[in-house]
N, C-alpha and C positions, 0 to 999 in steps of 0.2 A: 609459025612461029620458032621452029625448030634451030637452035644455037649449037655447034661443036662447041666442045671444050678449046680447044684452039682458037676459035672465033672471037671468045672473048678479049676484052680489050686488057694490054697489061697493067694498065693503073686500077683495073677494077678486079683482078685476079689475088685472092687469098689462101696461103697455104692453111691448111690444116692444124689446127692449136688441141693441142693432147694438153687440155688443163687439168693439172693436178693439186694446186695447191689451193689449201682455204686459209681463211684470215681469224685468228682466235687470239684475243689478249694480247696483239700486238705483233707475233709470229703468223708465219707464213709455212704451215704444215705441211708436208708433201703424201699426200693419199697413195697409199698403197693395194686399195681395194679395189673393187667392183666399180667400173666405170657405167657412164653410159654415153651412146653416141647422139652427135647433134649432127641432125641433116638439113638441109637448105628443102623446100618444096619446089626450087628452081634444078630443072633435070640439065643434066650433062651424059655426054658419052662416054662410055669405059667399058672400053672391049668391045665394040659394036651397039652396045644397048644403053639406052637410055635409060639412067636413073635418078632420082632424087640426091644432089652432091651432098656427099658427107664432107661436113667442117670441120670434124674435131669428137672431141669428147669431155666430157665433163666426170667428176668425183661425185659417187652415188653415197652419200653420205647418210648418216642415220643417228640414232638416240642419243649414242655416247656422245658423239660431235656436236650437236645439239646441245645438248645440257651443258656441256662443257662452253660452248657462247653464251648461252643465256647465264651463266653463270660468273662469267667474265664480264658481259653487262653489267650486270647485278653488283661485281665487286666494285667495276667502277666507277659504279655511282654511289656504291656504299651508303644508302639510303641518305643521300642528298649529302654526303658529309665527303664524298670523291674528292678527287683532284678538277676532272673535270665540272663538276654542276656547281662547286666553288669559286672556280676561276673566273676572274675579271673578262671584262666585256672585249678589252682590248686583244687580250692574248685569246681567246676563243677564234677573233676574227681573224688574227695572225694565222693560225691553224688552217681556217677554212679560205685564205686567199693563196695561201701554200698549194692547197688543195688543188682550186682551181686552175693555178698556173701548171700544175704537171697535168692536170686531166685536158688543158688544150694542146700539151705535145701527144697527145693518143689521139688527136683529131680523126686524123686519115685512116687509123684501122677502124676507129668507132663508126665511120660513117659506112666504109665496107662492108663490116661485120651486119649493121642496119641492114645495108639490101639485101643480102646474103640470108640474113637468118631470117627476118619477118617481110620481107619483099616489099620495102618500100622505095619507092623512088628516089633517084639519087638527087635532087635537088630537095625532099622533104625530108631525106637523112641527111642532109647538110644544116637544113630549118631544124631538126631537130637535134642536135648538137649544139649548133651556135645558140639556140633559144634556151637552152640547158643551161649555159655558159651564163646568159645574159640575165638568166634566173638567180642563178646562184649569187652575182654581183650585187643584182637587183635586192637580194634579200639581205643583204650585209649592210648595204644602204637604209633599208628599213631598220634594220636592228639599229642602228647608231642613231637614228630618229628617233625610235623607241627609248633609246639609251637616255638622248638630250631631254626627252619629254619627263621621263622619271627622275632624272638629275635636280631632285628641288622637294621640298617639304609643303605638307598642307596641315592648316591649323584649321580646325572645327570642335565647338564644344568645349574648348580649353584643351584640346589634343593633339599633339603634332602627331604626324603621318608622312612616313617616308615609304611608296607604294612605287614596288616593282614587279615585275612579271618574272615566276622563278619556275623551274623544269619539273616535269610530272615522275620521272621515274625510267624503266628501261621500256624502249620501245621494240616491237616487232613489227618490221617494215616487207611488206610484200608488194610488189608494183606489177602490172599489166603488160602482156606481152604486144600491145601495140602500138605503145611507147616507153619502151620497157628502160629509157635512159630519161626522157623529159619526167613521166607522171612518177616515176619510181624516187628522184631526185626531189620532184617535188613535195613527197613526204620525208625524204631521208633528210634532205640538205637544212630545212628551217627546226625540225626535230633535234638537229645536232647541235644548231647554234645557238639551242638556248639552253643547251646545258643537260639533254637528256643523252643516254646512253643506248646504241640498237644493236639489235642483230637484225640481220638482212637478209633476206635468199631470192636471190633473181627470180624473173620471169620462166617460165617453160622453154619459151621460145625467147632468143632475144637475149640468152645467158651468156654466151661468149663475150660478147662485147661489154660485159663488166672486167671480164678477163684482164685485158691491159693496164684497170685502176684501181688492181691488187695493194699494190707496192703503193701508187699512190695515198691510198687511205692508210696503209702502215705505217707511212714516211709523216703522214702530216700531221694524224691525232693520238694521243696518249693510248695509250695499251688497254684496249676492253672497251674505248668508246664504241668502235666502230667493229663488230663481227661478220662476217661473210661466207654463207653456206653455200653450197650445191647441193641438188638431189630434188626429189620429187616433194611436193608441200604437203604430202600426208605424213612422209617419214620424219620431216623437220620440224614440221610448225604444229606439229601435234603435241608430242612429249616438250616442245619449248612450252606451250600454252599449260599443261596440266600442271608444271610447276607453281604455277600461281605468282610468277617474279615477273611478269610481263604486265606494266602500269598500261601501255598503250597500246592499242592494234591498230596499226597504218595499215591502210590494205584499198588498194582500186581493184575492183573484180566484180566478182557474181553476189549477191546478196545473201546465197546459197553458204556459199564460201564461209562469207562473214559470220553469220547465223553457228553452223557449224565450229568455227574457230572458239568465236562466245563461249558456246555451250562446254566446251574443254575446260574454261578457266574456274579454278573452284572458289573464286571470290570474286564474282558478276558485278555488284553492285561497286566495285572499287575499279573496275577496269575500263578507262577512257575509248572511246572510238573515235577515230579518224577515218570514214569511210566515203570512197568516189565507188558508186555502184551501176547498174545497168539501167538503162532509159528507153523509153520510146517518144522521142520528139519528133513531134507532128509540123508539119508545115501547112497552114489555111490560108487559101486563095480567094480571095473576096471578089466581086464582080469587077470590079473596077482597078484591078491589080494590073501592072506593068508585066503583061506575057513575056516578052522576050527576058525581062530582069529577072522575072520569077524563074523561068526553065534557065536560065545560067546561074544563079543562087542555089535553085534545087539540086541541079548537077552537082555543084559543090560540096552541098549538104548531104546528099545521100551516096556520093559514091567518091569523094576522097578518099584516098588509102582502102578502098573497093569498099566502103562502107563500115570499114571495121576500126568505129570511133563510139565511145559512148554519147559524141555529142551530135553522130550523125543522123540526119533526118531520115527516120525508121517509116513513117507512114503520111502520105499526102492528101490532105481533103482540099478538094477543089469545088468551087461553087459550078451546079449543073448547067447553068447559060454559057459558062464559058470551059466547060471539059472538053468537049469535043478538039474543040483547038489545042488548047494547055497539054492534053495527050499528045496530039500529031508534034507537037513543037518540042515534045520533052521526049517522047519515044524517038524521034529523028537526032535528038542531041544526043542520047546515050550509044546511040549506034555508030555514032561520028567521034566517040571516044576512042583513043590508042590501046592498044594491048600490048606489050611487051615486055622485054627483060629491065630489071630497076635501072640501068645506066644508058638506057636508049633515051634521045633525047624525044622532047613531048609526050613520055610513057605516060597515062592516064590511071590505067588498069594493069597491074601485076600479079604473078603466081600467088596465091593466096597459103598461107604460111601454115595451117591448120591441115593435116590430111585429110581430115573427117568434112571439111569442110564444104565441098563440092557436093558432095552428097546429099547433107544437110541441107544445103540452100535446094538441090532438086526435090528433095523430098517437099518444102515449100510449097514448090513451083506445081508438081503432082498434084498435093491437098489444094490447094486453090482452082486449079485448072477441072478437076473434078468436083468442085461443087459452084462451077460456073464460071471462073475468070478465065479473062484468055492474057496471050503474052500481046502489048501491042508493039514491040519493037522484031523487026526480023530476026536478031543476032541474038535474040534474049534465048536465054539457055544451053547455048552453042559450049561444049567443052573441049578444051584441049590440056593432055594432064592435069596439074594440081589449080583449075583455071574451070570458072564459069562465066559466062558473060554475063553482066544482069541483065535480070527480066523484070520489065516495066508490068505489074498484072493488073488488070482494069478488067470488070467493077470486083470490088474487093468487099466480103461481107465480113461481119463479126463472127461468124462460126468457123472462117479459116485460119490454120494455124500462123502463115504468113501475120495476120492482124493481131493475134492474140501473144506471139513471142518476139521477143528482142531478137532480131536477125542476126545482127553484127555481122554483115555480109551482104555481095552485091543481089539485092532482089528489092524492089519498089512498089510495094502495095500504095494504089492508090484507089481513094474513096469521094463521090459526090454528096456535097450536101444543097439542101434547098433553104433551110433555116439556120442560123448561126449556134443554136441551140443544140445542135445533131452536134459540130465536133466539141462544143463546151462540155456539154455532157459527159462523152466519151472520155474527154478529157480528166473530168469530174472522179469518173469511175474507176480510171487506171489506178493502177501500181503505183506508176512513178510521177514525177514531177521535176523532170530538171529544166528542160528548155520548151520554146516554140519559135517557129519563124511566122511573122504575120504580114501578108501582103497586100496592100492598097492603099489608097491615099486618101478617101473620102474622112475628114477629122471628125464629123458628125456620128460615122461609122466607129471610126478607131477609138477613140476615145473611151465609150465606154467597155469595148472592148478589150485593151489595156487595163482598163481597170479591176477586171474580172481574171484577165490569163496574170497578173503580177499575182494573186492569189492559188494558185494552180499551180504555176511551175516559179523558179526563180531567177528565170533572164527571158525578156523578150526581145525578139531581135524581129525588128520594123525594116519588112523589106532586105531582110540578108537572112543568111543559111545561120545556123547555131553551130557554136563555135567555144573554146575557151578562153581564149586571149582577149585582147590583151592580159599579161598574167597579173596586174595588178588590179583586175576588178576581181571579183568575187566570183568563186566556182563552187555552188554547192549543188541541193536538190533537194526536193522534198519526196515525202513517203519513202519507198524503198531505194531511190536513188542516191540519196546521201547521208552521212551525219557529219555533222563539222564544215567548216568552211575551208578551201583552199583557195591559195591567190598567193602573192608575194608578202601583202600585209598581214593576210587573214589567217595563214597557214603557223605564222609566229604566236599568235594568241592562239590558235588550234593546240599548239605543241606546250602550252605553259598554263599558268594561272596565278591570278593576283593574290601575291603576299606583301605583307607591310609590315615595317616596326613600328608601335605607337608609343608615344610618350606624353604625361602630362606635363603639363606648362605649367611649371615650377625652377625655380634655381638650381637646383639639385640635378635636378635632370636636365636641363638646359645646358650647364657645364659638361657634362657627362656627351651628351651630343655635339655640344662643339669642339672637345675634345676628342670623338670618334674622327670628326672631319679633317681637323689641322693634322693629325696624325697619319692620314688615311689607313690606317690598320684594319679598316673594314672594306671590301670588296661590296657589300651589297649599301650599306652607308656610305654614300660617297655622291657628291656634288659634280665632282668632275664628270666630263663627258668628252666622247671622241666628236672632232670637226666632220 
């Protein structure tokens, strides 16, 4: 797969970005201090030697800048009295529409940076950008629908009630490296549009692709509503949480990070959580499953973006009667995947963004082999620079690390089962409960299985791989896999709280309410709505 710098197509080349700006209180500050280099795991030739490609640098901000950012967000929210949380729906939507139009102008550069920074192939990088724009537009439309449904009064027990949803406060937003644009914005956008203010730190990998949007954020929202910091998570997030000024922790990542950040907050009972965490989603392949379909869906489920997705299938249970056939077909399909650079046509597997990931995957393979597993596919475990070929491991047992850990990379453990209680018991004992893929066709078998599985996970995918979308559907998990629900509809509710004005039904109060409606002095007490 060797490819020299001179061979990279011109349309996919990027010039180094020496990012120095960060956004606090509506101002772009220029950083003069220490910076951190950003490298791509894609290697190119420099002076005759192949090395990770340097993409640029970012500021290494610290406590002073972090405290300034959270203070700006806190001041902009002003305990719910600020311009943004009290602004009417139409005005907040206009700000968001301005932002999304400015964002569209940066599509080409952001797509290229997705490829270089995290190794996502070209079609998937385009899809991530376009899906994010669509998510913002759908969020705006859902917000309008919510506003229309709230533009009325209820009457119960002699009391009129005008019920709407209000913001929660200051949000600390931390996104993941595998979807550094889409999943980050699935937190940030609904938080903002509901009237919250935010401090946002991009992921470690996929950080430069946020830089083209700094001016768009600055120009689209009032000062202090969005504050963007760069640097190490510990240096930036730790002092912010210790202030106690964060009302919502919005994080997609690992539960250990979420736990550590929660522990820093001086009033944890006041801290709301919106978390998308790790998972160990299984596939269960029943004896009557369509094996060609199961293999195809399991390939997509286990190895899309090299398996670096929380929704990836991370363990396969196959009935012992069909295991030999399934394993052969699946192993052959894995070896038939195309490995290459993200911009090459038809590429399925790409270099891994984390420098330490190939060694970690190798350690999982070594541990499994030492405990009796074999690599079923011929290419399994082959290495090249920052890549390791997906290894299909069989038979896997529960004492193997690849069974116990969320591998988040290209290695696939396969287990057999004789009775369906075996995978069900494993799922019940698991720390995770996001999704499952169930392959089979006999309704008498599927019906009781579905009834059990919906109580173990939050999404049962029938004869298809696990996934997040469509974004209008709920995205959440049980146990250590999530807190709150994300989707176009649910995220607006996760970042808000029901609040209302109550008034006894009498002539005195009714006259006041009528005058409030007629004069349109209140943004909250209003029956106007946007079409």
